[in-house]
N, CA, C and O atoms as a Tinker XYZ file with bonds, in Angstrom:
   356  protein
     1  N    -61.839000 -111.003000   73.370000    73     2
     2  CA   -62.616000 -109.634000   72.780000    64     1     3
     3  C    -63.726000 -108.997000   74.372000    63     2     4     5
     4  O    -64.517000 -109.833000   74.809000    81     3
     5  N    -63.700000 -108.114000   74.820000    73     3     6
     6  CA   -63.911000 -107.563000   75.792000    64     5     7
     7  C    -65.291000 -106.717000   75.221000    63     6     8     9
     8  O    -65.431000 -106.222000   74.103000    81     7
     9  N    -66.324000 -106.717000   76.433000    73     7    10
    10  CA   -67.336000 -105.515000   76.015000    64     9    11
    11  C    -67.181000 -104.528000   77.053000    63    10    12    13
    12  O    -66.687000 -104.763000   78.156000    81    11
    13  N    -67.571000 -103.541000   76.705000    73    11    14
    14  CA   -67.607000 -102.362000   77.558000    64    13    15
    15  C    -68.958000 -102.173000   78.545000    63    14    16    17
    16  O    -70.098000 -101.952000   78.134000    81    15
    17  N    -68.675000 -102.271000   79.501000    73    15    18
    18  CA   -69.667000 -102.354000   80.891000    64    17    19
    19  C    -70.735000 -100.668000   80.618000    63    18    20    21
    20  O    -70.349000  -99.588000   81.066000    81    19
    21  N    -71.967000 -100.830000   79.868000    73    19    22
    22  CA   -72.721000  -99.575000   79.777000    64    21    23
    23  C    -73.903000  -99.370000   80.431000    63    22    24    25
    24  O    -74.697000  -98.510000   80.052000    81    23
    25  N    -74.129000 -100.188000   81.527000    73    23    26
    26  CA   -75.013000 -100.548000   82.330000    64    25    27
    27  C    -75.259000  -98.947000   83.549000    63    26    28    29
    28  O    -76.316000  -98.518000   84.011000    81    27
    29  N    -73.886000  -98.436000   83.740000    73    27    30
    30  CA   -74.093000  -97.063000   84.009000    64    29    31
    31  C    -73.574000  -96.204000   83.422000    63    30    32    33
    32  O    -72.459000  -96.245000   82.902000    81    31
    33  N    -74.607000  -94.996000   83.444000    73    31    34
    34  CA   -74.651000  -93.933000   82.424000    64    33    35
    35  C    -73.679000  -92.872000   83.266000    63    34    36    37
    36  O    -73.760000  -92.825000   84.493000    81    35
    37  N    -72.783000  -92.050000   82.549000    73    35    38
    38  CA   -71.983000  -91.103000   83.160000    64    37    39
    39  C    -72.725000  -89.647000   83.107000    63    38    40    41
    40  O    -73.578000  -89.584000   82.221000    81    39
    41  N    -72.598000  -88.757000   83.700000    73    39    42
    42  CA   -73.146000  -88.008000   84.484000    64    41    43
    43  C    -73.373000  -87.066000   83.445000    63    42    44    45
    44  O    -74.255000  -86.269000   83.764000    81    43
    45  N    -72.650000  -86.772000   81.744000    73    43    46
    46  CA   -72.953000  -86.315000   80.767000    64    45    47
    47  C    -74.283000  -86.946000   79.938000    63    46    48    49
    48  O    -75.050000  -86.268000   79.254000    81    47
    49  N    -74.381000  -88.481000   80.174000    73    47    50
    50  CA   -75.130000  -89.197000   79.360000    64    49    51
    51  C    -76.327000  -88.967000   80.062000    63    50    52    53
    52  O    -77.338000  -88.833000   79.372000    81    51
    53  N    -76.445000  -88.883000   81.437000    73    51    54
    54  CA   -77.660000  -88.429000   82.135000    64    53    55
    55  C    -78.357000  -87.008000   81.437000    63    54    56    57
    56  O    -79.477000  -86.841000   80.954000    81    55
    57  N    -77.063000  -85.955000   81.620000    73    55    58
    58  CA   -77.551000  -84.686000   81.105000    64    57    59
    59  C    -78.271000  -84.585000   79.555000    63    58    60    61
    60  O    -79.125000  -83.795000   79.152000    81    59
    61  N    -77.526000  -85.791000   78.800000    73    59    62
    62  CA   -78.290000  -85.731000   77.742000    64    61    63
    63  C    -79.500000  -86.512000   77.235000    63    62    64    65
    64  O    -80.079000  -86.445000   76.151000    81    63
    65  N    -79.735000  -87.299000   78.351000    73    63    66
    66  CA   -80.870000  -88.093000   78.253000    64    65    67
    67  C    -82.053000  -87.126000   78.994000    63    66    68    69
    68  O    -83.212000  -87.408000   78.687000    81    67
    69  N    -81.900000  -86.291000   79.705000    73    67    70
    70  CA   -82.817000  -85.359000   80.273000    64    69    71
    71  C    -83.149000  -84.296000   79.649000    63    70    72    73
    72  O    -84.257000  -83.781000   79.804000    81    71
    73  N    -82.050000  -83.720000   78.693000    73    71    74
    74  CA   -82.527000  -83.026000   77.542000    64    73    75
    75  C    -83.517000  -83.188000   76.679000    63    74    76    77
    76  O    -84.438000  -82.440000   76.348000    81    75
    77  N    -83.050000  -84.837000   76.180000    73    75    78
    78  CA   -84.145000  -85.260000   74.792000    64    77    79
    79  C    -85.535000  -85.443000   75.711000    63    78    80    81
    80  O    -86.638000  -85.410000   75.166000    81    79
    81  N    -85.412000  -85.599000   76.857000    73    79    82
    82  CA   -86.610000  -85.980000   77.288000    64    81    83
    83  C    -87.603000  -84.591000   77.631000    63    82    84    85
    84  O    -88.829000  -84.509000   77.571000    81    83
    85  N    -86.728000  -83.687000   77.960000    73    83    86
    86  CA   -87.476000  -82.416000   77.725000    64    85    87
    87  C    -87.987000  -81.567000   76.648000    63    86    88    89
    88  O    -88.780000  -80.635000   76.782000    81    87
    89  N    -87.450000  -81.987000   75.565000    73    87    90
    90  CA   -87.284000  -81.430000   74.213000    64    89    91
    91  C    -88.776000  -80.782000   73.818000    63    90    92    93
    92  O    -89.010000  -79.598000   73.575000    81    91
    93  N    -89.642000  -81.815000   73.824000    73    91    94
    94  CA   -90.821000  -81.687000   73.395000    64    93    95
    95  C    -91.897000  -81.039000   74.505000    63    94    96    97
    96  O    -93.094000  -81.122000   74.230000    81    95
    97  N    -91.599000  -80.569000   75.420000    73    95    98
    98  CA   -92.422000  -79.916000   76.636000    64    97    99
    99  C    -92.306000  -78.471000   76.781000    63    98   100   101
   100  O    -91.234000  -77.866000   76.798000    81    99
   101  N    -93.208000  -78.063000   76.862000    73    99   102
   102  CA   -93.402000  -76.591000   77.274000    64   101   103
   103  C    -92.533000  -76.318000   78.634000    63   102   104   105
   104  O    -92.061000  -77.153000   79.406000    81   103
   105  N    -92.464000  -74.834000   78.690000    73   103   106
   106  CA   -91.517000  -74.456000   79.742000    64   105   107
   107  C    -92.546000  -74.672000   81.004000    63   106   108   109
   108  O    -92.152000  -75.232000   82.027000    81   107
   109  N    -93.948000  -74.172000   80.858000    73   107   110
   110  CA   -95.087000  -74.582000   81.900000    64   109   111
   111  C    -94.345000  -76.399000   82.529000    63   110   112   113
   112  O    -93.640000  -76.571000   83.523000    81   111
   113  N    -94.797000  -77.393000   81.610000    73   111   114
   114  CA   -94.372000  -78.547000   81.775000    64   113   115
   115  C    -92.863000  -79.162000   82.285000    63   114   116   117
   116  O    -92.870000  -80.268000   82.826000    81   115
   117  N    -91.947000  -78.648000   82.160000    73   115   118
   118  CA   -90.685000  -78.422000   82.534000    64   117   119
   119  C    -90.630000  -78.083000   83.904000    63   118   120   121
   120  O    -90.041000  -78.785000   84.726000    81   119
   121  N    -91.343000  -76.815000   84.241000    73   119   122
   122  CA   -91.237000  -76.607000   85.884000    64   121   123
   123  C    -91.745000  -77.294000   86.631000    63   122   124   125
   124  O    -91.128000  -77.824000   87.555000    81   123
   125  N    -93.469000  -77.514000   86.337000    73   123   126
   126  CA   -94.591000  -78.465000   86.903000    64   125   127
   127  C    -94.073000  -79.965000   86.929000    63   126   128   129
   128  O    -94.575000  -80.852000   87.619000    81   127
   129  N    -92.863000  -80.132000   85.971000    73   127   130
   130  CA   -92.392000  -81.537000   86.625000    64   129   131
   131  C    -91.425000  -81.662000   87.942000    63   130   132   133
   132  O    -91.391000  -82.531000   88.813000    81   131
   133  N    -90.449000  -80.161000   87.715000    73   131   134
   134  CA   -89.632000  -79.874000   88.644000    64   133   135
   135  C    -89.697000  -79.903000   90.232000    63   134   136   137
   136  O    -88.973000  -80.271000   91.157000    81   135
   137  N    -91.260000  -79.176000   90.017000    73   135   138
   138  CA   -91.786000  -78.600000   91.421000    64   137   139
   139  C    -93.155000  -78.669000   91.251000    63   138   140   141
   140  O    -93.935000  -78.488000   90.316000    81   139
   141  N    -93.247000  -79.058000   92.705000    73   139   142
   142  CA   -94.643000  -79.146000   93.203000    64   141   143
   143  C    -95.478000  -78.101000   92.916000    63   142   144   145
   144  O    -94.781000  -77.091000   93.017000    81   143
   145  N    -96.855000  -77.725000   92.542000    73   143   146
   146  CA   -97.547000  -76.572000   92.731000    64   145   147
   147  C    -97.606000  -76.188000   93.950000    63   146   148   149
   148  O    -97.593000  -76.911000   94.947000    81   147
   149  N    -97.679000  -74.936000   93.897000    73   147   150
   150  CA   -97.765000  -74.480000   95.406000    64   149   151
   151  C    -98.952000  -73.480000   95.186000    63   150   152   153
   152  O    -98.959000  -72.934000   94.082000    81   151
   153  N    -99.915000  -73.166000   96.023000    73   151   154
   154  CA  -100.950000  -72.574000   95.856000    64   153   155
   155  C   -100.633000  -70.759000   96.133000    63   154   156   157
   156  O   -101.401000  -69.883000   95.736000    81   155
   157  N    -99.233000  -70.480000   96.954000    73   155   158
   158  CA   -99.285000  -69.690000   97.368000    64   157   159
   159  C    -98.080000  -68.821000   96.617000    63   158   160   161
   160  O    -97.701000  -67.723000   97.026000    81   159
   161  N    -97.504000  -69.553000   95.359000    73   159   162
   162  CA   -96.847000  -69.041000   94.715000    64   161   163
   163  C    -97.175000  -67.930000   93.968000    63   162   164   165
   164  O    -98.332000  -67.639000   93.662000    81   163
   165  N    -95.919000  -67.124000   93.581000    73   163   166
   166  CA   -95.979000  -65.716000   92.648000    64   165   167
   167  C    -96.667000  -66.160000   91.258000    63   166   168   169
   168  O    -96.440000  -67.074000   90.467000    81   167
   169  N    -97.622000  -65.095000   91.310000    73   167   170
   170  CA   -98.730000  -65.077000   90.556000    64   169   171
   171  C    -97.888000  -64.509000   89.071000    63   170   172   173
   172  O    -97.271000  -63.444000   89.039000    81   171
   173  N    -98.021000  -65.511000   87.823000    73   171   174
   174  CA   -97.239000  -64.642000   86.679000    64   173   175
   175  C    -98.199000  -64.949000   85.783000    63   174   176   177
   176  O    -97.817000  -64.981000   84.613000    81   175
   177  N    -99.632000  -65.245000   86.049000    73   175   178
   178  CA  -100.438000  -65.683000   84.791000    64   177   179
   179  C   -101.629000  -64.649000   84.924000    63   178   180   181
   180  O   -102.331000  -64.380000   85.899000    81   179
   181  N   -101.632000  -64.230000   83.820000    73   179   182
   182  CA  -103.008000  -63.296000   83.698000    64   181   183
   183  C   -104.341000  -63.584000   83.480000    63   182   184   185
   184  O   -104.433000  -64.482000   82.644000    81   183
   185  N   -105.285000  -63.244000   83.833000    73   183   186
   186  CA  -106.072000  -63.750000   82.774000    64   185   187
   187  C   -107.752000  -62.175000   82.343000    63   186   188   189
   188  O   -108.109000  -61.378000   83.210000    81   187
   189  N   -108.135000  -62.198000   81.451000    73   187   190
   190  CA  -109.108000  -60.968000   81.841000    64   189   191
   191  C   -110.309000  -61.466000   81.376000    63   190   192   193
   192  O   -110.153000  -62.496000   80.719000    81   191
   193  N   -111.725000  -61.008000   81.512000    73   191   194
   194  CA  -112.683000  -61.458000   80.717000    64   193   195
   195  C   -113.727000  -60.013000   80.665000    63   194   196   197
   196  O   -113.833000  -59.240000   81.618000    81   195
   197  N   -114.281000  -59.892000   79.652000    73   195   198
   198  CA  -115.010000  -58.686000   79.553000    64   197   199
   199  C   -116.714000  -59.001000   80.274000    63   198   200   201
   200  O   -117.219000  -60.123000   80.298000    81   199
   201  N   -117.340000  -57.831000   80.777000    73   199   202
   202  CA  -118.304000  -58.279000   81.469000    64   201   203
   203  C   -119.380000  -56.911000   80.942000    63   202   204   205
   204  O   -118.908000  -55.915000   80.393000    81   203
   205  N   -120.627000  -57.053000   81.175000    73   203   206
   206  CA  -121.519000  -56.029000   81.238000    64   205   207
   207  C   -121.600000  -55.038000   82.558000    63   206   208   209
   208  O   -121.413000  -55.322000   83.741000    81   207
   209  N   -121.988000  -53.609000   81.864000    73   207   210
   210  CA  -122.657000  -53.243000   83.104000    64   209   211
   211  C   -123.065000  -53.729000   84.580000    63   210   212   213
   212  O   -122.764000  -53.422000   85.734000    81   211
   213  N   -124.025000  -54.773000   83.850000    73   211   214
   214  CA  -124.750000  -55.252000   85.124000    64   213   215
   215  C   -124.093000  -56.145000   86.173000    63   214   216   217
   216  O   -124.324000  -56.252000   87.377000    81   215
   217  N   -123.091000  -56.837000   85.278000    73   215   218
   218  CA  -122.068000  -57.558000   86.049000    64   217   219
   219  C   -121.162000  -57.250000   86.522000    63   218   220   221
   220  O   -120.750000  -58.120000   87.289000    81   219
   221  N   -120.504000  -56.310000   86.475000    73   219   222
   222  CA  -119.436000  -55.246000   86.731000    64   221   223
   223  C   -120.380000  -54.222000   88.128000    63   222   224   225
   224  O   -119.671000  -53.926000   89.090000    81   223
   225  N   -121.442000  -53.884000   88.163000    73   223   226
   226  CA  -122.091000  -53.585000   89.121000    64   225   227
   227  C   -122.598000  -54.547000   90.110000    63   226   228   229
   228  O   -123.126000  -54.048000   91.104000    81   227
   229  N   -122.551000  -55.598000   90.049000    73   227   230
   230  CA  -122.785000  -56.893000   91.127000    64   229   231
   231  C   -121.306000  -57.204000   91.644000    63   230   232   233
   232  O   -121.213000  -57.621000   92.799000    81   231
   233  N   -120.060000  -57.027000   90.839000    73   231   234
   234  CA  -118.786000  -57.551000   91.329000    64   233   235
   235  C   -118.383000  -56.398000   92.230000    63   234   236   237
   236  O   -117.876000  -56.523000   93.345000    81   235
   237  N   -118.678000  -55.225000   91.594000    73   235   238
   238  CA  -118.147000  -54.065000   92.688000    64   237   239
   239  C   -118.704000  -54.016000   94.179000    63   238   240   241
   240  O   -118.148000  -53.918000   95.273000    81   239
   241  N   -120.245000  -54.142000   93.707000    73   239   242
   242  CA  -120.928000  -54.519000   95.236000    64   241   243
   243  C   -119.967000  -55.469000   96.001000    63   242   244   245
   244  O   -119.250000  -55.271000   96.981000    81   243
   245  N   -120.197000  -56.616000   95.198000    73   243   246
   246  CA  -119.511000  -57.848000   96.532000    64   245   247
   247  C   -117.990000  -57.504000   96.697000    63   246   248   249
   248  O   -117.281000  -58.008000   97.568000    81   247
   249  N   -117.687000  -56.852000   96.031000    73   247   250
   250  CA  -116.050000  -56.513000   96.806000    64   249   251
   251  C   -115.931000  -55.628000   97.477000    63   250   252   253
   252  O   -114.807000  -55.541000   97.970000    81   251
   253  N   -116.889000  -54.581000   97.851000    73   251   254
   254  CA  -117.086000  -53.506000   98.583000    64   253   255
   255  C   -117.420000  -54.100000  100.254000    63   254   256   257
   256  O   -117.031000  -53.787000  101.379000    81   255
   257  N   -118.583000  -55.361000   99.540000    73   255   258
   258  CA  -119.411000  -56.373000  101.071000    64   257   259
   259  C   -118.248000  -56.927000  101.621000    63   258   260   261
   260  O   -118.079000  -56.974000  102.840000    81   259
   261  N   -117.160000  -57.494000  100.537000    73   259   262
   262  CA  -116.059000  -58.442000  101.105000    64   261   263
   263  C   -114.867000  -57.620000  101.688000    63   262   264   265
   264  O   -113.976000  -58.177000  102.329000    81   263
   265  N   -114.881000  -56.206000  101.433000    73   263   266
   266  CA  -113.926000  -55.432000  101.773000    64   265   267
   267  C   -112.566000  -55.770000  100.844000    63   266   268   269
   268  O   -111.511000  -55.719000  101.476000    81   267
   269  N   -112.475000  -56.082000   99.534000    73   267   270
   270  CA  -111.367000  -56.267000   98.952000    64   269   271
   271  C   -111.204000  -55.804000   97.213000    63   270   272   273
   272  O   -112.242000  -55.341000   96.738000    81   271
   273  N   -110.556000  -55.853000   96.699000    73   271   274
   274  CA  -110.526000  -55.500000   95.521000    64   273   275
   275  C   -111.016000  -56.280000   94.685000    63   274   276   277
   276  O   -111.155000  -57.484000   94.901000    81   275
   277  N   -111.406000  -55.591000   93.420000    73   275   278
   278  CA  -112.311000  -56.709000   92.179000    64   277   279
   279  C   -111.815000  -57.471000   91.730000    63   278   280   281
   280  O   -112.474000  -58.399000   91.261000    81   279
   281  N   -110.324000  -57.471000   91.638000    73   279   282
   282  CA  -109.644000  -58.586000   91.295000    64   281   283
   283  C   -109.339000  -59.772000   92.431000    63   282   284   285
   284  O   -109.230000  -60.959000   92.122000    81   283
   285  N   -109.228000  -59.308000   93.683000    73   283   286
   286  CA  -109.101000  -60.326000   94.604000    64   285   287
   287  C   -110.420000  -60.856000   95.245000    63   286   288   289
   288  O   -110.412000  -61.721000   96.121000    81   287
   289  N   -111.466000  -60.326000   94.790000    73   287   290
   290  CA  -112.785000  -60.562000   94.790000    64   289   291
   291  C   -113.258000  -61.708000   93.925000    63   290   292   293
   292  O   -113.960000  -62.642000   94.311000    81   291
   293  N   -112.729000  -61.495000   92.566000    73   291   294
   294  CA  -113.096000  -62.585000   91.366000    64   293   295
   295  C   -112.027000  -63.543000   91.856000    63   294   296   297
   296  O   -112.691000  -64.514000   92.220000    81   295
   297  N   -110.453000  -63.889000   92.123000    73   295   298
   298  CA  -109.863000  -64.691000   92.202000    64   297   299
   299  C   -110.851000  -65.618000   93.430000    63   298   300   301
   300  O   -111.105000  -66.822000   93.417000    81   299
   301  N   -111.304000  -64.479000   94.528000    73   299   302
   302  CA  -111.782000  -65.354000   95.591000    64   301   303
   303  C   -113.072000  -66.519000   95.304000    63   302   304   305
   304  O   -113.262000  -67.654000   95.741000    81   303
   305  N   -113.959000  -65.499000   94.200000    73   303   306
   306  CA  -115.383000  -66.273000   93.981000    64   305   307
   307  C   -114.411000  -67.470000   93.244000    63   306   308   309
   308  O   -114.257000  -68.490000   93.915000    81   307
   309  N   -113.787000  -67.418000   91.991000    73   307   310
   310  CA  -113.136000  -68.678000   91.361000    64   309   311
   311  C   -112.687000  -69.758000   92.300000    63   310   312   313
   312  O   -113.190000  -70.881000   92.293000    81   311
   313  N   -111.792000  -69.411000   93.052000    73   311   314
   314  CA  -111.274000  -70.597000   94.060000    64   313   315
   315  C   -112.616000  -71.043000   95.185000    63   314   316   317
   316  O   -112.532000  -72.119000   95.778000    81   315
   317  N   -113.743000  -70.192000   95.394000    73   315   318
   318  CA  -114.476000  -70.903000   96.179000    64   317   319
   319  C   -115.339000  -71.819000   95.234000    63   318   320   321
   320  O   -116.012000  -72.737000   95.702000    81   319
   321  N   -115.291000  -71.503000   93.722000    73   319   322
   322  CA  -116.456000  -72.095000   93.122000    64   321   323
   323  C   -115.899000  -73.625000   92.407000    63   322   324   325
   324  O   -116.486000  -74.609000   91.957000    81   323
   325  N   -114.242000  -73.176000   92.597000    73   323   326
   326  CA  -113.859000  -74.584000   92.557000    64   325   327
   327  C   -113.582000  -75.846000   92.823000    63   326   328   329
   328  O   -113.528000  -76.919000   92.221000    81   327
   329  N   -113.319000  -75.162000   94.576000    73   327   330
   330  CA  -113.325000  -76.037000   95.513000    64   329   331
   331  C   -114.629000  -76.971000   95.381000    63   330   332   333
   332  O   -114.682000  -78.201000   95.365000    81   331
   333  N   -115.970000  -75.747000   95.265000    73   331   334
   334  CA  -117.219000  -76.914000   95.151000    64   333   335
   335  C   -117.235000  -78.121000   94.181000    63   334   336   337
   336  O   -117.402000  -79.341000   94.185000    81   335
   337  N   -116.953000  -77.033000   93.302000    73   335   338
   338  CA  -117.101000  -78.213000   91.787000    64   337   339
   339  C   -116.597000  -79.269000   92.108000    63   338   340   341
   340  O   -117.128000  -80.323000   91.758000    81   339
   341  N   -115.229000  -79.246000   92.996000    73   339   342
   342  CA  -114.311000  -80.473000   92.759000    64   341   343
   343  C   -114.778000  -81.169000   94.092000    63   342   344   345
   344  O   -114.461000  -82.334000   94.331000    81   343
   345  N   -115.371000  -80.583000   94.758000    73   343   346
   346  CA  -116.008000  -81.850000   96.122000    64   345   347
   347  C   -116.862000  -82.321000   95.692000    63   346   348   349
   348  O   -116.815000  -83.461000   96.154000    81   347
   349  N   -118.157000  -82.217000   94.731000    73   347   350
   350  CA  -118.760000  -82.855000   94.312000    64   349   351
   351  C   -118.365000  -83.977000   93.313000    63   350   352   353
   352  O   -119.154000  -84.921000   93.255000    81   351
   353  N   -117.571000  -84.008000   92.739000    73   351   354
   354  CA  -116.948000  -85.225000   92.031000    64   353   355
   355  C   -116.325000  -86.227000   92.903000    63   354   356
   356  O   -115.804000  -87.230000   92.415000    81   355
């Protein structure tokens, strides 16, 4: 009686194992596993916040001072705040 050598997986078995391992993950998790995060990647997510007139006026003034759009100013401010917070940790 001989035993079948199962130490090497065929290409189909590897594909099946990959599929099973990804089954419980979201699309974002699968993509992040496959590719490193790129800070210059295309923007596909959208965030929205509500502001009062005072906050909007301040944001508008800062955008004009920086010669940026309001969305670009918000992105700039958020990224700056994140860098500062992470630096302190």
